[in-house]
C-alpha positions as CSV (number, residue, x, y, z in Angstrom):
1,X,-0.1,0.0,-0.4
2,X,1.4,3.4,-0.8
3,X,2.5,6.1,1.6
4,X,-0.4,8.2,-0.3
5,X,-3.1,5.8,0.6
6,X,-1.7,5.2,4.5
7,X,-2.3,9.0,5.0
8,X,-5.1,9.1,3.4
9,X,-6.4,6.2,6.0
10,X,-5.0,8.1,8.6
11,X,-7.2,11.5,8.1
12,X,-10.6,9.7,7.4
13,X,-9.5,7.9,11.1
14,X,-9.0,11.1,12.2
15,X,-12.1,12.8,10.8
16,X,-14.1,9.9,12.4
17,X,-12.5,10.5,15.6
18,X,-13.0,13.7,15.7
19,X,-16.3,13.5,14.9
20,X,-17.3,11.2,17.9
21,X,-15.8,13.4,20.4
22,X,-17.8,15.7,19.2
23,X,-20.3,17.5,22.1
24,X,-23.8,17.3,21.6
25,X,-24.3,20.6,20.9
26,X,-22.2,20.8,18.1
27,X,-23.5,17.7,16.4
28,X,-26.9,19.6,16.7
29,X,-25.4,22.3,15.1
30,X,-23.7,19.8,12.0
31,X,-26.9,18.6,11.8
32,X,-28.8,21.9,11.2
33,X,-26.0,22.8,8.8
34,X,-26.7,18.9,6.9
35,X,-30.4,20.0,6.5
36,X,-31.6,17.4,9.5
37,X,-34.2,18.6,11.7
38,X,-34.3,17.7,15.3
39,X,-37.7,18.4,16.7
40,X,-38.0,16.0,19.8
41,X,-36.7,15.7,22.7
42,X,-37.0,13.2,25.8
43,X,-39.3,14.5,28.9
44,X,-39.0,13.6,32.0
45,X,-41.6,13.8,35.1
46,X,-39.6,14.5,38.2
47,X,-41.3,12.0,41.2
48,X,-43.7,13.7,42.3
49,X,-44.5,16.3,40.0
50,X,-47.7,15.0,39.2
51,X,-50.9,15.5,41.3
52,X,-51.3,13.0,44.6
53,X,-55.3,12.6,46.3
54,X,-56.8,10.3,48.1
55,X,-59.9,8.5,46.3
56,X,-63.5,10.3,47.7
57,X,-65.3,8.6,49.6
58,X,-68.1,8.6,46.7
59,X,-65.9,6.7,44.6
60,X,-64.0,4.2,47.1
61,X,-64.4,2.4,50.0
62,X,-61.3,2.3,52.5
63,X,-58.2,4.4,52.1
64,X,-56.9,4.5,48.5
65,X,-54.1,6.9,47.4
66,X,-53.4,7.8,44.3
67,X,-49.9,9.2,42.7
68,X,-50.2,10.4,39.4
69,X,-46.9,9.4,37.4
70,X,-47.9,10.9,33.8
71,X,-50.6,12.5,32.4
72,X,-52.5,12.6,29.3
73,X,-50.3,15.1,26.3
74,X,-51.3,16.0,23.1
75,X,-51.4,12.8,20.7
76,X,-51.2,10.9,23.9
77,X,-54.6,9.6,25.0
78,X,-53.1,7.3,28.2
79,X,-51.8,8.1,31.7
80,X,-50.4,6.2,34.4
81,X,-50.5,6.4,37.7
82,X,-49.7,4.4,41.3
83,X,-52.6,3.5,43.2
84,X,-52.2,1.9,46.8
85,X,-55.2,0.5,48.5
86,X,-54.8,-0.4,51.7
87,X,-56.4,-3.9,53.1
88,X,-59.9,-4.3,52.5
89,X,-60.1,-0.7,50.0
90,X,-61.7,-1.0,47.1
91,X,-63.2,1.0,44.2
92,X,-66.8,1.3,43.5
93,X,-68.0,0.0,39.9
94,X,-66.8,2.1,36.5
95,X,-65.9,0.9,33.1
96,X,-63.1,2.4,30.7
97,X,-64.2,3.7,27.1
98,X,-60.3,3.2,26.2
99,X,-59.5,0.1,28.7
100,X,-57.2,0.0,31.1
101,X,-53.8,-1.9,32.1
102,X,-53.7,-3.0,36.0
103,X,-49.8,-4.2,36.8
104,X,-49.2,-5.2,40.8
105,X,-46.2,-3.6,42.0
106,X,-46.6,-4.6,45.6
107,X,-49.0,-7.2,47.1
108,X,-52.1,-9.1,46.2
109,X,-55.2,-7.5,43.8
110,X,-58.5,-8.6,43.3
111,X,-61.0,-7.8,40.8
112,X,-64.3,-8.5,39.6
113,X,-66.7,-8.1,36.7
114,X,-70.8,-7.8,37.2
115,X,-71.4,-11.6,35.7
116,X,-69.0,-12.8,39.2
117,X,-65.2,-13.2,37.4
118,X,-62.8,-12.5,39.8
119,X,-59.0,-12.8,39.6
120,X,-56.4,-12.4,41.8
121,X,-53.5,-11.6,40.7
122,X,-49.8,-10.6,42.5
123,X,-46.6,-8.6,42.6
124,X,-45.5,-8.5,38.6
125,X,-48.6,-9.8,37.2
126,X,-51.2,-7.2,34.8
127,X,-54.6,-7.5,34.7
128,X,-55.9,-5.6,30.8
129,X,-59.6,-4.6,31.8
130,X,-61.2,-4.2,27.9
131,X,-63.4,-0.8,27.2
132,X,-67.0,-1.1,28.6
133,X,-66.1,-3.5,31.1
134,X,-68.7,-2.8,34.7
135,X,-65.4,-3.6,37.3
136,X,-64.0,-3.1,40.4
137,X,-60.7,-3.4,41.7
138,X,-58.9,-3.4,45.1
139,X,-56.7,-5.2,48.0
140,X,-57.8,-8.4,50.0
141,X,-59.0,-7.9,53.1
142,X,-55.8,-8.7,55.5
143,X,-53.3,-7.0,52.9
144,X,-52.4,-3.4,51.6
145,X,-51.4,-3.4,47.4
146,X,-50.4,-1.2,44.9
147,X,-50.7,-1.6,40.9
148,X,-49.6,0.4,38.8
149,X,-52.5,1.7,36.2
150,X,-51.9,2.8,32.3
151,X,-55.3,4.2,31.5
152,X,-56.5,5.4,27.9
153,X,-59.1,7.8,27.1
154,X,-61.7,7.9,24.3
155,X,-63.1,11.7,23.4
156,X,-61.3,13.2,26.4
157,X,-62.9,10.4,29.3
158,X,-61.1,7.7,31.0
159,X,-63.7,6.5,33.6
160,X,-66.8,6.5,33.8
161,X,-68.0,5.6,37.8
162,X,-71.0,3.9,38.6
163,X,-72.3,2.3,42.3
164,X,-70.2,1.5,44.9
165,X,-69.7,-2.3,45.3
166,X,-71.4,-3.7,48.4
167,X,-69.9,-5.6,51.2
168,X,-71.8,-9.1,50.1
169,X,-70.3,-8.3,46.6
170,X,-66.8,-7.9,47.9
171,X,-67.0,-10.8,50.9
172,X,-68.6,-13.0,48.1
173,X,-65.4,-11.9,46.0
174,X,-63.1,-13.5,48.6
175,X,-64.6,-16.5,49.6
176,X,-64.7,-17.0,46.1
177,X,-60.8,-17.5,46.0
178,X,-60.0,-19.3,50.0
179,X,-59.9,-22.2,48.0
180,X,-56.3,-21.2,46.1
181,X,-55.6,-20.4,49.9
182,X,-53.3,-22.7,51.5
183,X,-54.4,-24.0,55.2
184,X,-51.9,-24.3,57.4
185,X,-50.9,-27.0,59.5
186,X,-47.8,-26.4,60.1
187,X,-47.7,-23.2,61.5
188,X,-49.9,-22.6,64.9
189,X,-52.4,-19.2,64.8
190,X,-50.1,-17.6,67.0
191,X,-46.8,-18.4,64.7
192,X,-49.1,-17.1,61.8
193,X,-50.0,-13.8,63.3
194,X,-46.9,-13.0,64.5
195,X,-44.5,-13.7,61.0
196,X,-47.1,-11.6,59.3
197,X,-47.3,-8.6,61.2
198,X,-43.2,-8.6,61.4
199,X,-43.3,-9.0,57.9
200,X,-45.5,-5.8,57.4
201,X,-43.6,-4.0,60.3
202,X,-40.5,-4.6,58.0
203,X,-42.0,-2.5,54.5
204,X,-43.4,0.1,56.9
205,X,-47.1,-0.5,56.0
206,X,-48.5,0.9,59.1
207,X,-52.3,0.9,57.7
208,X,-52.0,-2.7,57.2
209,X,-50.0,-3.3,60.4
210,X,-52.9,-1.4,62.5
211,X,-55.7,-4.2,61.4
212,X,-53.7,-7.1,61.6
213,X,-52.2,-6.0,65.1
214,X,-55.9,-6.0,65.9
215,X,-56.6,-9.0,64.7
216,X,-54.1,-11.1,66.3
217,X,-55.0,-9.6,69.4
218,X,-58.6,-10.4,68.7
219,X,-57.2,-13.9,68.2
220,X,-55.8,-14.1,71.7
221,X,-52.4,-13.3,71.5
222,X,-50.4,-11.3,74.0
223,X,-49.0,-7.9,73.7
224,X,-46.0,-9.2,75.1
225,X,-45.5,-11.4,72.2
226,X,-46.5,-8.6,69.7
227,X,-43.9,-6.1,71.6
228,X,-41.6,-8.5,71.3
229,X,-41.5,-9.0,67.8
230,X,-41.2,-5.4,67.0
231,X,-38.1,-5.1,69.2
232,X,-37.0,-7.9,67.6
233,X,-37.2,-6.3,64.1
234,X,-34.3,-3.4,65.5
235,X,-31.5,-5.3,64.6
236,X,-32.3,-6.4,61.4
237,X,-34.2,-3.4,60.5
238,X,-33.3,-0.8,62.1
239,X,-34.7,1.4,65.2
240,X,-37.0,3.8,62.5
241,X,-39.1,0.5,61.5
242,X,-39.4,-0.8,65.0
243,X,-40.4,1.9,67.0
244,X,-42.8,3.1,64.3
245,X,-44.5,-0.8,64.9
246,X,-44.1,-0.4,68.7
247,X,-46.2,3.5,68.0
248,X,-48.4,1.2,65.8
249,X,-49.1,-1.4,68.4
250,X,-49.3,0.9,71.6
251,X,-52.3,2.7,69.5
252,X,-54.0,-0.6,68.7
253,X,-53.9,-1.7,72.1
254,X,-55.0,1.9,73.4
255,X,-58.0,1.6,71.2
256,X,-59.1,-1.8,72.4
257,X,-58.8,-0.9,75.8
258,X,-60.7,2.5,75.4
259,X,-63.3,0.3,73.5
260,X,-63.3,-2.3,76.8
261,X,-62.2,-5.4,74.2
262,X,-60.2,-7.9,76.6
263,X,-56.5,-8.2,75.6
264,X,-53.9,-10.5,77.0
265,X,-51.5,-8.8,78.4
266,X,-48.8,-11.6,78.8
267,X,-45.2,-12.6,80.4
268,X,-42.8,-9.7,80.8
269,X,-38.9,-9.9,78.8
270,X,-36.2,-11.3,81.0
271,X,-33.5,-8.5,81.3
272,X,-29.9,-9.5,82.2
273,X,-28.2,-8.3,85.0
274,X,-25.5,-5.7,85.5
275,X,-23.4,-9.4,86.7
276,X,-24.6,-10.9,83.4
277,X,-22.1,-11.8,80.9
278,X,-24.0,-10.6,77.6
279,X,-21.1,-11.5,75.0
280,X,-20.5,-14.8,76.7
281,X,-24.4,-16.0,77.0
282,X,-24.6,-14.3,73.3
283,X,-21.4,-16.4,71.9
284,X,-23.0,-19.6,74.1
285,X,-26.7,-18.9,71.9
286,X,-25.0,-18.2,68.7
287,X,-22.8,-21.4,68.6
288,X,-25.8,-23.6,69.5
289,X,-27.6,-21.7,67.1
290,X,-25.1,-22.2,63.8
291,X,-24.1,-25.3,65.2
292,X,-20.3,-24.6,65.9
293,X,-18.3,-21.1,67.0
294,X,-18.9,-18.4,64.6
295,X,-15.5,-17.1,62.6
296,X,-14.1,-16.6,59.6
297,X,-12.7,-14.0,56.7
298,X,-15.2,-11.7,57.4
299,X,-15.0,-11.6,61.3
300,X,-11.4,-11.5,61.0
301,X,-11.9,-8.4,58.7
302,X,-14.1,-6.5,61.5
303,X,-14.0,-8.8,64.7
304,X,-16.0,-6.1,66.1
305,X,-19.0,-7.1,64.4
306,X,-19.1,-10.4,65.8
307,X,-18.9,-8.9,69.1
308,X,-22.0,-7.0,68.5
309,X,-23.9,-10.2,67.4
310,X,-22.7,-12.2,70.0
311,X,-23.1,-9.3,72.7
312,X,-26.1,-7.6,71.7
313,X,-27.9,-9.5,69.1
314,X,-27.8,-13.2,70.9
315,X,-27.2,-11.6,74.3
316,X,-29.3,-9.0,74.7
317,X,-32.2,-9.8,72.6
318,X,-32.1,-13.5,71.9
319,X,-32.3,-13.9,75.6
320,X,-34.5,-12.0,76.4
321,X,-37.1,-14.5,76.8
322,X,-40.7,-14.0,76.1
323,X,-40.5,-15.3,72.6
324,X,-38.5,-18.8,72.0
325,X,-35.1,-19.1,69.8
326,X,-37.7,-21.0,67.2
327,X,-40.4,-18.0,67.6
328,X,-37.4,-15.6,66.9
329,X,-35.4,-17.7,63.4
330,X,-39.5,-17.5,62.3
331,X,-39.3,-13.9,62.8
332,X,-35.8,-13.1,61.4
333,X,-36.6,-15.7,58.2
334,X,-40.1,-13.7,57.7
335,X,-38.1,-10.4,57.9
336,X,-35.3,-11.0,55.7
337,X,-37.3,-12.8,53.2
338,X,-39.0,-9.3,52.6
339,X,-35.5,-7.3,52.7
340,X,-33.6,-7.2,49.2
341,X,-30.3,-8.1,49.1
342,X,-30.0,-10.6,52.2
343,X,-29.8,-13.9,50.8
344,X,-26.5,-14.6,52.7
345,X,-28.3,-14.1,55.6
346,X,-31.2,-15.6,54.6
347,X,-29.2,-18.7,53.9
348,X,-27.6,-18.4,57.4
349,X,-30.6,-18.5,59.5
350,X,-32.7,-21.2,57.4
351,X,-29.8,-23.3,58.8
352,X,-30.1,-21.7,62.1
353,X,-34.1,-22.3,62.3
354,X,-33.4,-25.9,61.7
355,X,-30.9,-25.6,65.0
356,X,-33.2,-24.1,66.6
357,X,-36.3,-27.2,66.1
358,X,-38.2,-25.1,64.0
359,X,-38.8,-27.4,60.6
360,X,-38.6,-27.5,57.1
361,X,-42.5,-28.1,56.7
362,X,-42.8,-24.8,59.0
363,X,-40.3,-22.8,56.6
364,X,-42.0,-23.6,53.6
365,X,-45.4,-22.6,55.1
366,X,-43.9,-19.2,56.1
367,X,-43.1,-18.8,52.2
368,X,-46.1,-19.4,51.3
369,X,-47.7,-16.9,54.2
370,X,-45.4,-14.6,52.3
371,X,-46.7,-15.3,49.1
372,X,-50.5,-15.0,49.9
373,X,-50.4,-12.1,52.2
374,X,-47.2,-10.1,51.0
375,X,-45.6,-10.7,48.0
376,X,-44.6,-13.4,45.6
377,X,-41.3,-12.3,45.4
378,X,-40.4,-12.6,49.5
379,X,-42.1,-16.0,49.6
380,X,-40.2,-17.4,46.5
381,X,-37.1,-16.1,48.0
382,X,-37.2,-17.7,51.3
383,X,-38.6,-21.0,49.2
384,X,-35.6,-21.2,47.0
385,X,-33.2,-20.6,49.3
386,X,-34.8,-23.7,51.8
387,X,-35.1,-25.8,48.9
388,X,-30.8,-25.3,47.9
């Protein structure tokens, strides 16, 4: 190849390189010079920039909160919004002239039509409601739900509201789906209440937690057990979640007392005395649960972390009584299952739960409970780790 050809190739390469390094403004200028017209740009809707409101009582039963994400605009006849229903909340009957997609982002949703068809759909699943179909949608009786809706318009109209959904229609829909729910035999009723409430507390779902705590107390779960569960939460999910849950429990107990309902108090916790060696006690509990003394590269790198685990988590917290080690491991599994990026800890606590006397059947049912009442992902996370 001649020197002239090499020179031409080199110059062409430099030209391409200069073009690749041009700024966006320079590229736009070049496009204008070449006769190209770039008239369209992407646009962002910052979080919270669109209207938010609570569903009016005339159109909804229970607490429903709407956060618009994007509005309709010229040539784009559809909008999107997050709609959060607290436990038992639902819409009135309505239809959409141009249809609507509903995608569950948290919890489990119900939707029903005039002909009695009822659909239950979970996190990550979507339902298409065709135009002109009378329907309602909402949460299950025992857990909150959020779905993202994409609603189309026709002639400027995206919904036609109608009569309210009666309690009888809603309860009939719930009953029609009961056969789809697992009837638990390995987890007793108290364990179901404790693990369900701790999962809601971990997620910070205060409205649903209030209803669930009231149901637990009404079914004989002692205040002390629920209070201890909320205290157990803080080493795993932090003081804010724990204190908020304790405050919710306090409000529920006060309301029940004011209304004259019977509420079992239960047993007080056992506190360590000044003479007790919390770390020695915690190390003993930790070793028993793990099945061997705990060490390894992580604790060689950060020995203080294991000191805190032994002294505080397994000493101060696990040794408080009220809840057994089996109870505490079930609570821990529920907490970790609903928290993302905790697979390593979840694996460890599955083995610790077994050493504490929790059966695989109990853990499998806990996964099913989380799937049904919290999120499908939480239940699947536990069951997948259990089956490894």
